[in-house]
N, C-alpha and C positions, 0 to 999 in steps of 0.2 A: 488153813490157814496158809499155808503158803502159796494158794491161788492168792489171795488178800495178800502177802510180800510182793510176788511177779507182778501183779498191779498195780501197787503200789512202786515199785522199781523202775514199769514202765512211765507212770506217771511223772516219778522226779527227773527219768533221762531227758521226753520229752521236753520237761521244763527246761531244762539246761540245753538243750536243744535250741529251744526256742529264744532263752537267754543271750545265746553266741550268737543266732541269727540277726538278732536286734542289734547287738552290738557290735555285729559287721555291719548292717543296714548303717547304723549310725556314724562308724569312722568311716564308711564309703560316703556317705552325704559332709562330713566335714572333712575326706580329701579334695571331694567336688568345690567346694567353697573354699578350699586352700589354693587350688590348683587356679578358681575364679579368681582369687583375690593378688595371688604370685601374678598371673598375666596382665591383672589390671595394674599393679605396680610398677613390672615390666613396662610394659607398654605407656603410661605415665611419665616414667626417668625416662624413655628414649624418646616420646614426644617434646618433651622437656628439653633436650640434649637439641631437635633440632629445632625449638622455638628460639632457642638461644644462640643458635647459628653453629653450634655443635657438630654438625652434620656428618665428619667424619666418625663421629662416635657413635651418632644416632643412627646411621647407614647399617652395622654390622649388628645392634640392640634389633632394629625391625624386621633386618633377613629371619633371626632368630624365630621371632613372634610368628612370623609367615610362616616357617618352617613346620611349627607346632600348632600353628592357628591361618590355614592358608585363605579362610573365608572371612579373615575380619577387615573389614573393609576401611578401617581407619586407620590399622599399620600399613596398610598397603598405600594410602592419602598423602602418610605422611613420607614413607619411604619416595615416594614419586616426589613428593614435597624439596626432599633432601636432594636428590638426584636432581632435579629441578636449581638449584640451589649453586652446585657444582657445574651444571652448563651438562648434564649427563642425558641430552634429549630421548634420544631410542630409550633408556631407562625407566624413566620419566611419563613417556609414552604408556609404555607396556603397564607400569602399574595405574595409571590415571583408569585405561582402560577397562582393567582388574576389576576395579572400585567401582563403574557405571555395569560391570559385567555382574556384579555380586548387588548392587545396590541402586539399581534402575531411578530411583526418583532421584538421584544427585544429576540427572538430565538438568531436571527444571530447578530442585533446589539447591542453593549458594551450600556449600562445604565449611565451615568455620575452622577455617586456617587462621593463626595469628594476624591480627592485624593492630595499627599505630592509629588510634583516633585522632590523633594531633594529623596526621599526612594522608588519609586515607580521602578525605573531599578531592586532594589535588590529585591523587591516582585516580577517581571516579573522573573527573574532567578530561585529564591526563590522557585517559584510556578511552573516552566518546571520541576525541580530537584524532589519536593515533589510527582508530579503525574508520573514524574519515579519510586521513589522507594515505594508508598505507596502499594503495594501489600505486602511489608514485615511487615508492619502492618497494614493488612485490618480488621484484627476484635479488632483494637484499635480508638471508635468511636471519642477519641478527634482529635487523625489527620484529621480526615474527616474536623473536625470543624474548622480545621486550615485553612485545604486545602479551605473548603467554606470561610471563611473569605476571605480570597487572592483570588478566584476565586471574591467576590462581589466587592471587591478594583479595580479590574479590569473591572468589569463593565458585567462581565460573569453570568447572572442569571441564564441560565440555568444551567450550570455547577455546580452553588453554590446549586440549588435544587435537582439534581442528590446525590451532595455530602449529602446533609442533610436527604433525603432518604435513602443513606446508613448507616448513622448512625442511625437513627428511626429504620431501618430495624436489625441492630446490638444487638441495644439497648432500645426497645420502650418508656420506660422510661428515658429517658435521662434525660429529663429536668425536673425532680425529684430528685432531689440530696438525698439523705438520709445522714444525719451525723454520724446518730451513726453506719450506717452499716462501712462507711468510718473510722468513727475511730475505730473500731473492727479490721475491714483488715488491718490498719495500726499496729495495738499492735500485730496482729499475725503475719504480716511479720517481724518487729523488734521483735519478739521471735526466729520466724526461725532462719533470720540472727548473732543471740546469739550465736546459734548452730553450722550455717552453713555462716560464717562470709564471705567467700568467691565465695557463689552464686549468680555469676551473674546474673540469674534470679529472683531469690528474692530482689535484689537489684532493679533490675528494675519494677520488682511488687510494690514496697512499694515507688518508683518514682511518678509511674502514681497512685496511690494515696493519696499521697502527693499533684500531680497537681489537683485532683479532691477537694480537701479542700482547692486550693487554695495559697498552698503556695510553691511556683515553684521555690525558692533558695533553697528551703533543696532537691526538687525535681531531679534541675541540679547535685546537690551537690553528689547525691545517682547513678545516672548516669555515672559521673563520675568517682564513685568506681566501679562501673562492669565495665565500657571501661579499665580501670588501671586491671583488673583485667584477663580480656579478651579481648586484643586488638583488635583482628580480629573478632569478634561479631558484625555482622551491624546494627540490631536491636537499640541498643541504640544511636546508631550515631543519628538513625533517632527519637527516641523519645527526644533524649538533642535538636534537629534542632527544634522541636515543640513548647518545651515548652521556647526556646530561643524566637523563634516568636511569642509567646503569651506575653512575654514580650517587645515586638516591638524590640527583637534587633537581625534585620535581618541579618548583618552580622557575626555574632555571627554565627546563622543559617545555613548559605549558607557553613559556614565551616565545620562546623558537616555534611551536606548533601552531600558535594564534596568528604569528606574523605570516607564515605560511597556508594557515589558510585563507589568511588576505588577501595574500597576493593572488592565491587560487582565484578568487571570488572576484578580485578585480578583473581577471582574464576572461574567467565567462562571461561578467556582463558584459565586454567587450566583445565577445565574441558572438553572445546571444542579439546584442547589437546588430551585430553586423546582417546575421540571419534576418532580423526581423526587416534591415532596409531590402535581403535580396528579394525575400517575400513581396515587399511593398516594389519592385521591379517585377514581381514576376518571374524571380530565378530561385526558381523550387527545388530545383535538383542540390544545388548549390545551398539553399537553403539549410535541407537535409541534412546535407554534407557538415556542415559548421556547427548544425546542434548535435550530431553524433561526437564529434569533437569535443563539447562542451559535457558528455555525458562521459566522456573516456574520461576527460580531468578531473569533473566532483560526480561521480555514479549517483548522487543524493539530491540532485540538485531538479528540483519537483519541478521547475519554470523550462528546465533545458528540455524534459520529458514531454510539455505540454505543448510546447513551444513545437517540438517534434512532431507532435499530434497534430497539431493546425499547419504544419507544410505541408505534410500526406493528405487533410485532405483535402487543401486547397490546390493541391497538385493533382487533384482527382483521385487517389492511391486512395479510396475507400475502406476497404480491406485491410491493410495497411492500418490505415490510421485506428483503427476498429480493433488489431490486435493492441498496438503502443498505448491503448487508453484502458484496455484490461491489464495490459502489464503494469499500467502506472498503479492503476486500482489497488493491483498485489502488492507492491513494492510501499504504496504510501493510502493506505487503507480509507485514510479522514481526507483525502484531498478533494474536496467537493465539485472543485474546478473541472477534473475530471470524470466526473461521476456526468455532471451537467451535457460537457462535452457529446460523451460518449451517447448522453440522451437524444441530443439535437442529431448525433447521426444517425441512430438508428431511425426518428422520427423523420428526419428527410427522406431516408432510404425506405418511408413506409415499413418499416417493422417496427409495429407500434407497441407488441408484446412484451418486444425485447426494451423497448423504449419506456415502456409500463415499469416493468421488472428494475429497469438500472434509478428510476426516481423513487420507486420505492425502498431502495436501499441507501438512496442520498437523503430522503426525506426521515431515516433513523440517524444519520448523520448530524444535518443541520436543517431543522422541518425549516424553517423563516429564509431562508434564502432564498432571495428574491430572483434573482436566475433560474432556479430548481422551480418556485414556482411558476414561473413563465413559460416555461415547459413542461408544467402540468398541465397549463390553459391551455397549451398549443395541443397536446393529446387529446384532452376531453373533447375539445370541436373534431379531431379526427371520428370520434365515436357519437357526432351531433349531439352532445352534453354542453349546450350553449349557456345555459342557467350558471354551471359549475364553472364554466371559462371566463364567465361575469365574475363571478364570485371572487377565481384567484386575482383574476384584476385588480379588484375593488380591495385585497388584503394585501397586495403589492402597495398598491398608492396609499393606503391607510397607516402601512409602519415605516415606507419609506419616501414619503410626496416630493422630495425633492432629489432624493438620489435616482442618478440616470442606471438603468438598467442592463448591462453588459450585452453589448450588439451580439447573436450569433448568426446572421444573414447571410453571412458569408460561407455558413456551413453547406457542404455540396449531397445531393442526393445518389444515387447510384441507377442513372437513368444511360442506357447505352446509346450511342454515338446523336448524346443529346448537340450538340453544337450545330450538325445536320438536321437534326429536327429542328431546333428554333430557326436556321435560314430557312426551311421550309416554311413553318407559320409566317414568317414576316413576308414571304414570296407572295404568299396568299393575302396579305393584310393589305400592299402594296396595290392589290387587285381589287381589292374589297378593305376600303378602312373603316367601313360603318359596321363591320361582321363582329358584333358583340362576342362570341362564342371564342372566335379566333384572338382577341386581345385577351379574356381570361386564359385559354391555351401556351399561348406566349406568355403570360405573367406568370402560369404553373411551371412553365421549361426555364424558365429566367428564375424564380426561387429556388430548382432543382438543381440551377448551375454555381449558387452561390450569389445570383447576381441581383442584390434583392431592391434595392433602389428601380433598377428597369422593370422588376417583378411588379412594385406600387406605381410605379408609373402605367403599368397598363391595365394593372384595375380597375386604378381610377380613370382609366380611358372607357372599360368597357360599363361604370357604376354610369357615366355623361351620358352613351347609350341608352340605358336602362337601369335608372335609379332604383328601381325594385327587384333588383335581382338578387336572389337571394345569397348565390354561389358567389358573387363579385363580393359583397360586402364583409363574405367570409374570409376570403382567400385575403383581401386587403387587411381585415383584425391579424388574422396568423402570421400575412407579413410583415405588422407593426409588431407584432411579440416579438417577432426573430429579430425585430431591429432596437427590442428594446424600449419603444416609444409605447409606453402603455397606455399609456391616456387616450390616442389616439386607438387602440387596439380595442379598450374597452364602446370608444365611441362605435367602431361600426360593428361589434358584436351585441350592441344595443340595439341597433338598427337592424341585427340580424331577428331578432327576439321580436321586434316591433312587424317586420315582414313574416316570420312566422305566426304570428297572431292573428294578422289578418288574412294570411292563408288558411291557417285553421278555422276562421272564420266562414269565410266563403266555402270550403268543405264540410261545416256544418249547416251551413243553407242549402248547399247539394245535396246532402242526405235528408233534409227533413221535405224537400221537395220531392225524393226517392220515396221517403215514406207518408207522403200524401197519397201517392199513386201508387201504394202497396208494393213497391218491390224493394222489400228487405234486405234479400241478399246483398242488392249494389249499394245499401242504405249502410250498413256494417261496414262496408268498402269504406265507404265515406268519413263514418264517424272514426274508423280506426286511421287510417291518414288524417285527420284533423288532430288524434292525439300524438299521431309522430312527429308532426309540423308544432304540435305544445303539447305538454304532456302535464299541463296546467289547466287545461280545461276542464270546466266543471260540465260545460254542457253539453262535450261528446259523451261522459264518461254517463250521465244523466240518458241521454236516449240508447248508448248500447246496452246499458244494464234493462231498461225496458222491453225494448226486442228481446233480449235473449229470458226474462220472466217470462212475457207473451210465450215465447217457442218451449217454453217447459224446462229450459236448464235455469235452473235456481242457482244451482253452484256456482258458475261463470258471472250471472249476475250478481250473486252478494261478494265475490272477489272484486269486482267491477268497482261495487259501493264503496267494500272495504278502501279502493284505493283513493276514492276522494274524501273520505271520512264519516264513519256513519254519526254523525249529530244531523246529517242532511235526510235521514231516513227513519 
């Protein structure tokens, strides 16, 4: 009996312990939920403060949350946002870097900061314009602060971080606004303007100083004075746009940025026209210098980069031109003209593997581009694939029968001492004017030197001396393709096919004669040569297949028969 009571006592005790444990676990779970709820409520409230402009209230609340929950990315993001609203750049930078450390996904994904749907499109357009023009004011920290503000508004944390780093690199003590120094600067600039009232530079400096003091209306007035004195100076328009943006007047800011872009584009176009004139006058180094100036003014001007590559090619700086084209493709991956030019440079330098690679990349972008197809025709002929070159020419003529394909006959190769070699060949031709190989060599050298018209004349002279010259017609066809004269190129390539077919038939006749003489090995060489000249020759396939079958090499015979179609057997 006592044993039963002890057992019962133990059971009751165990039940009570288990019940207590259950209540403890349940309480802990409720406690965790309560903590989570409290945290969410506190964070939502702090975020609401930040969203409604009460950043001074939001900052201490967000700091408290981060003390308890140091890995809460949202709390760090809104603390950074609040700091940015107060102009505390180093604090904002630290918090946003922490956000990316906690959640690297925000390097690619936008963070959802508060947005005004009515003004968002304006900010998007303003940001794109400012990013395009920021190099004009790249020593102006306030400009990068405006850019960072817009990046944050768009949720682009990584871009905002880059802008903040730029600010602190330009001015490590940017957060510490020194009122005494600002007042001193304002006083000095005003004294200078009394002596030099038409100084756009000091009107601009004064505007920047007043902006640091927070007096944006005076800043705007000073910048308008600078613009009225010198309306074609770009920088004041950009400063003015930044100060309008600080006032949240994005319509006015965009107007100023668009005017700055218009002025920049006018200057760029004028400089590019000057560069083109320098190229026509063969002042290549000057053209390169002018074009580099355009790129400094407008780093996103694709035409300027292409002009720089063109000038480099024409001046004989082939390797430099290749580097420029690669850089263009890296900056503007869909810029088909850069791909085509690089392809022609490689082809003219006999680097056909590289040319093929570039052509394949370009075909993914714009497969029906006529300049690209012309380049591919040229590449095909380098591998003796004349039929494919003819197909390419017909493709161009079918798609753009009336359009003149762009001329790339000026692209130079990479032949050492080419000018000297041209002189030497021409000396030979003066002594032996009917030397056909000499005219072919001269034409080839002229082509490699970017002198397409001279090359064409030499090839024509070679054809006059021997109208059945396979090489002369092929080289002339290539020169026409380079020039963009596709009809003429097609005509020459068709002549090449006729000559190849005739030569192939001659080889077959020679091979049959050797077969009759019992000389099978030499006959094989003749039929093989016939197929090199004309891969479509059924007769050559038949003869080769029969020879190998009689030799007991049935595998080779079957392969040869399959190349011409099994229906014939």
